[in-house]
C-alpha positions as CSV (number, residue, x, y, z in Angstrom):
1,M,14.9,-5.0,-30.6
2,N,15.0,-7.1,-27.5
3,A,12.7,-6.1,-24.6
4,I,14.7,-4.4,-21.8
5,D,14.4,-6.5,-18.8
6,S,16.3,-7.9,-15.6
7,P,16.1,-11.5,-13.8
8,P,14.1,-11.9,-10.8
9,R,15.8,-11.1,-7.6
10,L,14.9,-10.5,-4.0
11,T,15.7,-7.1,-2.8
12,R,15.4,-4.9,0.2
13,T,12.0,-3.5,1.0
14,Y,13.7,0.0,-0.7
15,P,16.9,1.1,-2.4
16,P,19.5,1.8,0.1
17,D,19.0,5.6,-0.4
18,E,15.4,5.5,0.0
19,A,15.8,3.4,3.1
20,S,18.1,6.0,4.7
21,S,15.7,8.8,3.9
22,R,12.9,6.8,5.6
23,R,14.6,6.3,8.9
24,R,15.6,9.7,8.9
25,I,11.9,10.8,8.2
26,L,10.8,8.9,11.2
27,R,13.4,10.5,13.3
28,Y,13.0,14.0,12.3
29,A,10.3,15.1,10.0
30,V,7.7,15.7,12.6
31,P,9.3,16.4,16.0
32,R,7.7,15.1,19.1
33,W,7.3,18.6,20.8
34,M,5.3,19.4,17.4
35,I,3.0,16.5,18.1
36,E,2.3,17.3,21.5
37,R,1.7,20.9,21.0
38,A,-0.8,20.4,17.9
39,T,-2.4,17.5,20.3
40,E,-3.0,19.8,23.0
41,R,-4.4,22.5,21.0
42,R,-6.6,20.2,19.3
43,L,-8.1,18.8,22.0
44,A,-8.7,22.1,23.9
45,G,-10.8,22.8,20.2
46,D,-7.9,25.2,19.0
47,W,-7.5,24.0,15.4
48,R,-5.7,27.1,14.3
49,G,-3.5,26.8,17.5
50,A,-3.0,23.2,16.0
51,C,-1.9,24.4,12.5
52,A,0.3,26.8,14.2
53,A,2.1,24.3,16.2
54,A,2.4,22.1,13.1
55,N,3.7,24.9,10.7
56,V,0.7,25.3,8.6
57,E,-0.3,28.4,7.7
58,V,-4.0,29.2,7.5
59,A,-5.0,31.1,4.1
60,F,-8.8,31.6,5.0
61,D,-11.1,33.1,7.6
62,L,-14.2,30.5,8.8
63,A,-16.4,33.6,8.8
64,D,-15.9,34.5,5.0
65,L,-17.0,30.9,4.1
66,P,-20.3,30.1,2.5
67,R,-22.9,29.6,5.3
68,R,-24.3,26.0,3.8
69,H,-20.2,24.9,4.0
70,R,-19.0,26.8,7.1
71,G,-20.5,24.1,9.8
72,A,-19.1,21.2,8.1
73,V,-15.7,22.8,7.3
74,E,-15.4,23.8,10.9
75,D,-16.4,20.2,12.2
76,D,-13.7,19.1,9.7
77,L,-11.0,21.5,11.3
78,L,-11.9,20.3,14.7
79,H,-11.0,16.8,13.9
80,L,-8.1,17.7,11.7
81,A,-4.6,16.5,13.1
82,P,-2.1,18.7,11.2
83,D,0.8,16.9,12.7
84,L,-0.4,13.7,11.5
85,L,-1.1,14.9,8.0
86,R,2.4,16.2,7.8
87,W,3.8,12.6,9.1
88,H,2.1,11.1,6.1
89,L,2.7,13.4,3.4
90,P,4.7,12.3,0.3
91,R,8.6,12.6,0.4
92,I,10.9,13.2,-2.3
93,L,13.8,10.7,-0.9
94,G,16.7,9.8,-2.7
95,G,18.7,10.7,0.1
96,R,16.2,13.6,1.1
97,T,13.7,13.9,3.9
98,T,11.6,17.0,2.4
99,M,7.7,17.2,1.2
100,R,7.2,16.5,-2.1
101,T,7.3,20.1,-3.8
102,G,4.2,21.6,-5.5
103,L,1.4,19.0,-4.4
104,T,-2.0,20.0,-3.8
105,I,-3.7,17.6,-1.1
106,A,-7.5,17.8,-1.4
107,L,-8.6,16.8,2.0
108,R,-12.3,17.1,1.4
109,G,-14.7,18.1,-1.1
110,Y,-18.0,20.4,-0.7
111,A,-20.9,21.2,-2.8
112,G,-19.8,23.8,-5.6
113,A,-16.4,22.3,-6.2
114,R,-15.4,23.7,-3.3
115,Y,-12.2,21.8,-1.3
116,L,-10.4,22.0,1.8
117,H,-6.9,21.5,0.9
118,V,-3.3,21.5,1.7
119,T,-0.2,22.8,-0.7
120,T,3.2,21.6,0.0
121,P,6.2,23.8,-0.2
122,T,7.6,25.0,-3.7
123,M,11.5,24.4,-3.2
124,A,13.0,21.1,-2.0
125,D,15.4,22.5,0.3
126,G,12.8,25.3,1.2
127,P,10.9,26.0,4.5
128,Q,8.7,23.0,5.2
129,R,5.8,25.4,6.0
130,L,2.5,23.9,4.5
131,R,-0.7,26.0,3.5
132,L,-4.3,25.2,4.5
133,S,-6.6,26.7,2.0
134,Y,-10.5,26.5,0.9
135,G,-11.8,26.9,-2.0
136,R,-11.7,25.6,-5.8
137,I,-8.3,23.9,-6.9
138,D,-6.7,24.6,-10.1
139,H,-7.0,21.1,-11.7
140,A,-4.9,22.4,-15.0
141,D,-2.0,20.8,-13.6
142,I,-3.6,17.2,-12.7
143,S,-0.7,15.8,-11.6
144,G,-0.1,18.2,-8.8
145,V,-3.6,17.3,-7.3
146,H,-3.8,14.2,-5.0
147,H,-7.4,13.6,-3.8
148,W,-7.2,12.4,0.1
149,S,-11.0,12.4,0.5
150,T,-11.0,8.7,0.7
151,L,-7.8,8.7,3.0
152,R,-9.3,10.4,5.7
153,H,-7.2,8.0,8.3
154,L,-4.4,9.9,7.5
155,W,-5.4,13.4,8.6
156,D,-8.9,12.9,10.4
157,V,-8.7,11.9,14.2
158,R,-12.4,10.0,13.7
159,H,-10.8,7.5,11.1
160,T,-7.2,6.6,12.2
161,G,-8.4,3.2,13.5
162,A,-8.9,2.4,9.8
163,L,-5.2,2.6,9.4
164,L,-4.5,-1.2,10.2
165,E,-7.1,-2.4,7.7
166,R,-5.7,0.6,5.1
167,C,-2.6,-1.0,4.7
168,G,-3.2,-4.5,4.4
169,G,-3.9,-5.7,7.8
170,G,-6.2,-7.9,9.9
171,D,-5.8,-8.0,13.3
172,R,-2.0,-7.3,12.7
173,P,0.0,-5.6,9.9
174,P,1.9,-7.6,7.3
175,F,5.2,-9.0,8.3
176,L,4.7,-7.5,12.0
177,D,2.9,-8.8,14.9
178,A,0.4,-6.9,16.9
179,D,2.5,-5.9,19.6
180,G,5.1,-4.6,17.0
181,T,7.8,-7.4,16.9
182,S,8.9,-8.5,13.7
183,R,7.6,-12.1,12.2
184,A,10.2,-14.3,12.0
185,A,11.2,-15.9,8.6
186,G,9.6,-19.3,9.5
187,D,6.2,-17.3,10.4
188,L,5.8,-16.1,7.0
189,P,3.5,-17.8,4.5
190,T,4.8,-20.6,2.1
191,A,1.6,-20.5,0.1
192,D,-1.3,-18.2,-0.8
193,P,-3.4,-18.0,2.7
194,G,-6.3,-16.0,0.6
195,P,-8.0,-12.9,1.5
196,A,-9.3,-14.2,4.6
197,D,-6.3,-13.5,6.3
198,P,-5.3,-10.2,5.1
199,A,-2.0,-9.8,6.9
200,A,-0.5,-13.2,5.5
201,H,-2.3,-12.5,2.2
202,A,-0.2,-9.1,1.6
203,E,3.0,-10.8,3.3
204,W,2.6,-13.4,0.3
205,V,1.7,-11.1,-2.4
206,T,4.7,-8.9,-1.5
207,S,7.1,-11.7,-1.5
208,L,6.1,-12.6,-4.9
209,H,6.5,-9.0,-5.8
210,E,9.8,-8.5,-4.3
211,R,11.3,-11.6,-5.9
212,G,10.4,-10.5,-9.3
213,E,7.6,-12.7,-10.2
214,I,5.3,-9.7,-10.9
215,E,2.5,-11.7,-13.0
216,A,2.0,-13.8,-10.1
217,A,2.1,-11.4,-7.6
218,F,-0.6,-9.4,-9.5
219,A,-2.7,-12.6,-10.3
220,A,-2.7,-13.3,-6.4
221,A,-4.1,-10.2,-5.8
222,G,-6.8,-10.6,-8.1
223,I,-5.8,-7.7,-10.5
224,E,-5.6,-8.0,-14.2
225,L,-2.3,-7.3,-16.0
226,D,-1.9,-5.9,-19.5
227,P,1.6,-8.0,-20.4
228,A,2.1,-5.4,-23.6
229,P,5.5,-3.7,-23.4
230,L,6.1,0.3,-23.7
231,V,7.6,1.0,-26.9
232,F,9.6,4.1,-27.5
233,N,11.2,5.2,-30.6
234,W,14.5,6.3,-28.8
235,Y,15.0,3.5,-26.7
236,G,13.2,0.3,-27.9
237,E,10.8,-1.5,-25.7
238,I,10.8,-1.7,-22.1
239,T,8.3,-4.6,-20.6
240,M,5.8,-4.5,-17.5
241,R,8.2,-5.9,-15.5
242,R,10.9,-3.0,-15.7
243,V,8.0,-0.8,-15.4
244,L,6.3,-2.6,-12.3
245,E,9.2,-4.1,-10.3
246,K,10.5,-0.9,-8.6
247,P,7.5,0.7,-6.9
248,A,6.5,-0.6,-3.2
249,L,3.0,-1.4,-4.2
250,A,0.6,-2.5,-1.9
251,L,-1.2,-4.9,-4.5
252,T,-3.7,-6.4,-1.9
253,T,-5.7,-2.6,-1.3
254,L,-4.7,-1.6,-4.7
255,E,-8.4,-2.3,-6.1
256,P,-10.4,-1.2,-3.0
257,E,-8.7,2.2,-3.1
258,V,-9.2,2.9,-6.6
259,R,-12.7,1.7,-6.2
260,R,-13.3,3.9,-3.3
261,L,-12.1,7.1,-5.5
262,T,-14.3,6.2,-8.2
263,E,-17.2,6.0,-6.1
264,E,-16.2,9.3,-4.7
265,G,-16.8,10.6,-8.3
266,I,-13.0,11.4,-8.9
267,G,-12.6,9.2,-11.7
268,R,-12.3,5.6,-13.4
269,R,-8.9,5.7,-14.7
270,F,-5.7,6.7,-12.4
271,L,-2.1,7.3,-12.9
272,I,1.3,6.1,-11.3
273,R,4.1,8.1,-12.4
274,C,7.2,6.2,-12.8
275,F,10.4,6.9,-14.7
276,W,11.5,7.5,-18.4
277,G,8.4,8.8,-19.5
278,S,6.3,5.6,-18.5
279,G,3.6,5.3,-15.9
280,V,1.2,2.8,-14.6
281,L,-2.6,3.1,-15.7
282,L,-5.2,1.7,-13.4
283,E,-8.6,1.2,-14.8
284,N,-12.0,0.5,-12.3
285,R,-14.1,-1.5,-14.7
286,E,-17.8,-1.7,-14.7
287,R,-20.0,-4.6,-13.5
288,D,-17.4,-5.8,-10.9
289,R,-14.8,-6.9,-13.4
290,G,-12.0,-5.5,-11.2
291,L,-8.6,-3.9,-11.9
292,L,-7.3,-3.7,-15.1
293,V,-3.2,-2.3,-14.9
294,R,-1.2,-1.3,-18.0
295,A,2.0,0.6,-18.7
296,V,1.3,3.6,-20.7
297,R,3.7,6.4,-22.1
298,S,3.2,9.7,-20.3
299,E,1.9,11.7,-23.1
300,E,-0.7,9.1,-23.5
301,T,-2.3,10.1,-19.9
302,G,-3.6,13.6,-20.6
303,G,-6.0,14.4,-18.2
304,T,-5.8,11.8,-16.1
305,P,-6.2,12.0,-12.2
306,I,-3.0,11.0,-10.4
307,L,-3.5,8.0,-7.7
308,P,-2.4,9.5,-4.8
309,E,1.1,7.7,-3.6
310,A,-0.9,6.9,-0.1
311,A,-3.3,4.8,-2.1
312,W,-0.8,2.4,-4.2
313,R,2.1,2.5,-1.5
314,R,2.8,0.1,0.9
315,L,3.0,2.0,4.1
316,P,6.4,3.4,4.4
317,D,6.4,3.1,8.3
318,L,5.7,-0.5,8.4
319,D,8.7,-1.4,5.6
320,V,10.9,0.6,8.1
321,L,9.8,-1.8,10.7
322,R,10.1,-4.5,8.7
323,Q,13.4,-3.8,8.3
324,G,14.4,-3.5,11.9
325,D,15.5,0.1,11.3
326,A,13.0,1.9,13.6
327,D,11.4,1.3,17.0
328,P,7.3,1.2,16.9
329,D,7.7,3.5,19.8
330,R,8.9,6.4,17.7
331,L,6.2,6.4,15.3
332,H,3.7,9.0,15.3
333,P,1.1,8.0,18.6
334,L,-1.7,8.0,16.8
335,V,0.0,5.7,14.0
336,R,1.5,3.4,16.8
337,A,-1.9,3.2,18.5
338,A,-3.6,2.2,15.1
339,L,-1.1,-0.4,14.0
340,F,-0.1,-2.2,17.0
341,P,-3.2,-3.0,19.1
342,L,-1.6,-5.3,21.8
343,R,1.9,-3.2,22.3
344,E,2.1,-1.8,25.8
345,D,2.6,1.9,26.3
346,P,6.2,2.7,26.4
347,A,7.6,3.7,29.9
348,G,9.1,7.0,28.3
349,P,7.6,9.8,26.0
350,A,5.8,7.9,22.6
351,G,6.9,9.4,19.4
352,P,10.2,10.6,17.7
353,P,12.9,10.8,19.5
354,D,14.7,13.9,21.1
355,P,17.9,15.1,19.9
356,Q,20.9,12.9,20.1
357,L,23.4,14.9,22.3
358,P,27.4,15.2,20.9
359,A,29.4,12.7,22.3
360,P,33.2,12.3,22.3
361,V,34.7,11.6,19.1
362,R,38.3,10.1,18.2
363,V,40.7,12.0,15.9
364,R,44.0,10.8,14.7
365,C,46.7,13.7,15.9
366,R,50.1,13.8,15.8
367,G,50.5,9.8,15.4
368,E,47.9,9.5,18.5
369,W,44.2,9.3,18.8
370,H,42.9,12.3,20.5
371,E,39.2,12.8,21.5
372,V,37.6,15.9,20.5
373,C,33.9,17.0,22.1
374,F,31.8,19.9,21.7
375,Q,31.4,22.1,24.9
376,D,30.3,25.5,26.0
377,G,30.0,26.1,22.1
378,A,33.3,25.3,20.8
379,L,35.1,22.0,20.0
380,G,37.0,21.1,22.9
381,M,40.2,19.4,22.3
382,P,43.3,18.2,24.7
383,H,45.6,20.7,23.2
384,S,47.1,24.1,25.5
385,E,45.8,27.3,24.4
386,D,49.4,27.8,23.7
387,E,49.2,25.1,21.1
388,Q,46.4,26.5,19.3
389,R,47.4,29.9,19.3
390,R,50.5,28.7,17.3
391,E,48.3,26.4,15.0
392,Q,46.2,29.6,14.5
393,A,49.4,31.8,13.4
394,M,50.4,28.9,11.2
395,R,46.8,29.1,9.5
396,A,47.1,32.5,9.3
397,F,50.8,32.4,7.2
398,G,48.9,30.1,5.1
399,G,50.3,26.9,7.0
400,A,48.9,23.1,6.8
401,V,47.0,22.2,9.9
402,A,46.4,18.5,10.6
403,G,44.7,16.7,13.4
404,C,42.2,17.9,16.0
405,F,43.1,21.4,14.4
406,A,42.0,20.6,10.9
407,V,38.9,19.2,12.2
408,A,38.1,22.3,14.2
409,Q,39.2,24.1,10.9
410,A,36.3,21.9,8.9
411,M,33.9,22.3,11.1
412,T,33.7,26.0,11.1
413,S,34.8,26.6,7.3
414,G,32.1,23.8,5.9
415,E,35.4,22.7,3.7
416,G,37.6,19.6,4.5
417,R,37.0,16.4,6.1
418,L,35.2,15.2,9.2
419,P,35.4,12.1,11.4
420,K,32.3,10.0,10.3
421,A,30.8,10.4,13.9
422,L,31.3,14.1,13.5
423,K,29.4,14.3,10.5
424,E,26.7,12.3,12.2
425,Q,26.7,15.0,14.5
426,R,26.3,17.7,12.0
427,R,23.4,15.8,10.3
428,E,21.5,15.4,13.6
429,L,21.7,19.4,13.9
430,Y,20.7,20.2,10.2
431,A,18.5,17.9,9.8
432,R,16.2,19.4,12.5
433,V,17.2,22.4,11.1
434,Q,15.6,21.6,7.6
435,H,12.1,20.3,9.4
436,G,11.8,23.5,11.5
437,D,12.8,21.8,14.8
438,T,13.8,25.5,17.1
439,P,13.5,23.7,20.3
440,G,15.7,20.6,18.9
441,V,18.3,23.1,17.8
442,L,18.3,25.0,20.9
443,A,18.9,21.7,22.8
444,L,22.0,20.9,20.8
445,L,23.3,24.5,21.1
446,D,22.6,24.1,25.0
447,A,24.4,20.8,24.8
448,G,27.6,22.6,23.8
449,V,27.2,22.4,20.0
450,D,29.4,25.1,18.4
451,P,27.0,27.9,16.7
452,R,29.4,28.0,13.8
453,F,29.3,24.5,12.7
454,R,28.7,24.9,8.8
455,D,26.9,22.2,6.8
456,G,28.1,20.6,3.5
457,R,27.2,23.4,1.5
458,R,29.0,25.8,3.8
459,R,26.1,27.3,5.1
460,T,25.9,28.8,8.9
461,L,22.7,28.5,11.2
462,L,22.0,32.0,10.3
463,H,21.4,30.6,6.6
464,A,19.3,28.0,8.3
465,L,17.1,31.0,9.8
466,I,14.6,30.3,7.2
467,H,13.6,27.2,8.8
468,L,13.6,27.9,12.3
469,D,12.4,30.8,14.7
470,H,14.5,33.3,14.0
471,E,13.4,35.8,16.7
472,I,14.6,33.2,19.1
473,L,17.8,32.2,17.4
474,L,19.5,35.3,15.6
475,P,20.0,37.2,18.8
476,R,21.8,33.9,20.1
477,L,23.6,33.4,17.1
478,L,25.0,36.8,16.7
479,E,26.2,37.1,20.3
480,A,28.1,33.6,19.6
481,G,29.9,35.4,16.9
482,V,28.3,33.8,13.7
483,D,29.5,36.2,11.0
484,L,26.5,37.9,9.3
485,E,28.2,37.9,6.2
486,A,29.4,34.5,5.8
487,V,29.0,33.0,2.4
488,D,28.2,29.5,1.6
489,H,29.3,27.6,-1.6
490,N,27.1,29.8,-4.0
491,Q,28.5,33.0,-2.4
492,R,25.4,33.6,-0.7
493,T,24.9,35.3,2.7
494,A,22.0,34.7,5.1
495,L,20.3,37.7,3.8
496,H,20.5,36.1,0.1
497,V,19.3,32.8,1.2
498,A,16.4,34.5,3.0
499,V,15.0,36.3,0.1
500,G,16.1,33.7,-2.5
501,D,15.1,30.4,-1.0
502,N,11.5,31.8,0.5
503,G,12.4,33.2,4.0
504,S,9.7,35.4,5.4
505,A,9.6,39.3,5.2
506,S,10.1,39.3,8.8
507,L,13.2,37.3,9.1
508,V,14.6,39.9,6.1
509,R,13.5,42.8,8.0
510,A,15.3,41.3,11.3
511,L,18.8,40.6,9.3
512,L,18.5,43.8,7.9
513,A,18.1,45.7,11.0
514,A,21.1,43.5,12.4
515,G,23.4,45.0,9.8
516,A,23.3,42.5,6.8
517,H,24.7,43.9,3.6
518,P,21.6,44.5,0.9
519,D,24.4,44.7,-1.8
520,V,25.3,41.1,-2.0
521,I,25.8,39.3,-5.5
522,D,25.9,35.6,-5.8
523,D,28.2,33.5,-8.0
524,E,25.5,33.7,-10.7
525,G,25.7,37.3,-10.4
526,R,22.4,37.8,-8.8
527,S,21.7,40.6,-6.8
528,L,18.5,40.8,-3.8
529,H,16.7,42.4,-6.5
530,D,17.2,39.9,-9.1
531,L,16.0,37.4,-6.6
532,I,12.9,39.3,-5.7
533,R,12.2,39.6,-9.4
534,I,12.7,36.1,-10.0
535,W,10.9,34.3,-7.4
536,K,7.8,37.0,-7.7
537,R,8.5,38.2,-4.1
538,T,5.6,40.7,-3.8
539,D,6.0,40.6,-0.1
540,L,9.7,42.3,0.0
541,D,10.8,45.7,-0.9
542,L,14.3,46.2,-0.1
543,D,14.2,49.9,-0.8
544,S,11.8,50.6,1.9
545,L,13.2,47.8,4.3
546,S,16.5,49.1,4.2
C-alpha cells in the first residue's frame, strides 16, 4: 500500500481555528486585573493572596510539610507568579481557549519524590480553577504528568529573563526585532546562518519545516531523523512527513530541552502525542550523539514520559505576533519584558486589553438600515413603545417577527440569527465569563449590555455563575429579571449546571436560597441527585442544602 503523504506547502503558523484560539487566549485567558492583583500580592510577600487573585486553590498548609522541605518550598512559593503560570499552560485549542484538562504540572521536585505541582480543570468548559498541591504525584497515567522543573522561566520570577533564549532567540526573538516589530521578508535568512545567530537559525529551520522540507529542517537543527514510516493494519503506512509536518516544533531548542530533562533525572526518552494513534519518540543518546527522533504507534510507548508542550512547541505568543494578530504590549508584562528588551514602555497599561464596550450595530429592518445598541441593560432600537408592544403581541400569538425585533428576540432566547457585530459582542461577554473575569463582565453590564443576553448554547449569565463571583453577580442578575429557571439547549437550569459542571457548593446553596427548584431534569433524564452521584460531588447533599 502506498504511503500517505502530501506535497510540500507553505502554510500559516497555525490552522485558522487554532490561530483564532491563540488570538483570543492572549485577549481573555488572563485578564489584566488578575495580573495586576497577583503581582501586587506577590511583591508584598503574600503568595497565598497571589494564588487567590489568579484563581488558584491552595490545597496544603506549609506548617504540615516536612521541616526539611518547608524552607525550599516556601522560597519557591514566594517567587511563584501564578498569573504567569496560567498564561503559559497548554490549551485545548480547535476553537477553544480553555486549559488542557486533567494535567498535572510538576513545578519543582524535592527529596523523597515530593513535588510542588498544579492540576488543571477536569472539564473542558468548566471553571478554569487551578489546584496547587504538595506531595507525591501519581505517575500511573504518565500521559497526564508534565515536568516543568526545567521550565522555571514559565512560572518563577527569578528565571523569566531566560524566556528569550529558551524560545530560540539571541538578542531578539525569531521573526521579530528586539523592539517587537515584525521582520520584513527581505530580512529573513536565505541560507542557514548556523547556531552562532540563534534567532536567524531558528527562522531558517522553521521556514524549512513550514515548506514541508522535513528532513532538511531536522538536519539543519542537528537532529537525526529515523525515516521509517508507521504501519497500521487498519490504515496502511503513514510517512514521517505526515506525522511531523503539523506540530509547531521548536526544532532548534528541542535537543537542549530534552537534555535538561534527562539531567534532571526524568528520563532519556520522551513522547510527543500526535494523531491517529501515533506519536513522536525523542531519545537523548549517550556520549554526545545528540537526539534521535522517530515516529511510533501509541501502544509502543507505555511508561514513556510525555515531553511537556512548552518544551517542544514554538512559543505561541511569538507565532501570533509573527502573523500580525496581536500587539506586543498586550502580552503578559513579564513575557513582554523578557522577549523585547528594546521596546519602550507603553503609554497606557501593559497587558491584555480591557473589555471592548458595546458599539451600535446595523440591522436590516423593513427595507431600511437601523442601528441597535445596548444601553441601560437592554437593546435599544429606533422603534416607539407602541411598535414594540405590537411586535410583542404578534409574537405572543405565534406571529413571525423580523428586523430589529427578531434580533432582540434572538439575543434573549439564544435562538435565531444575530448580526456578525452582535455575535462579536456576545463572544466578548462570554469569553470573559469562561475565564472568570468578573470585573470584565461587570464593566460590560455597566456599559449597558442586557443581562439577559444568552450564549450559543442558550445559557444565561446565571448558568455562567460557575465561572464568576456569584456573591456579586447573582443579586444583580436576579434584580435585572434574568429567569432563575431558564433552561439551556440541554434543558438544564442554572442550578443543574452548578451541580453538574463543577460549580462550587456555595453557589449551589445561593441558587437554592434564591428559590431555584431542586427537582429539575435535563434532556437525558438526569436529576440533580443523578449528577451528584455521577460526578462524585461529595461536597453536596441536596437534602441538607434545600
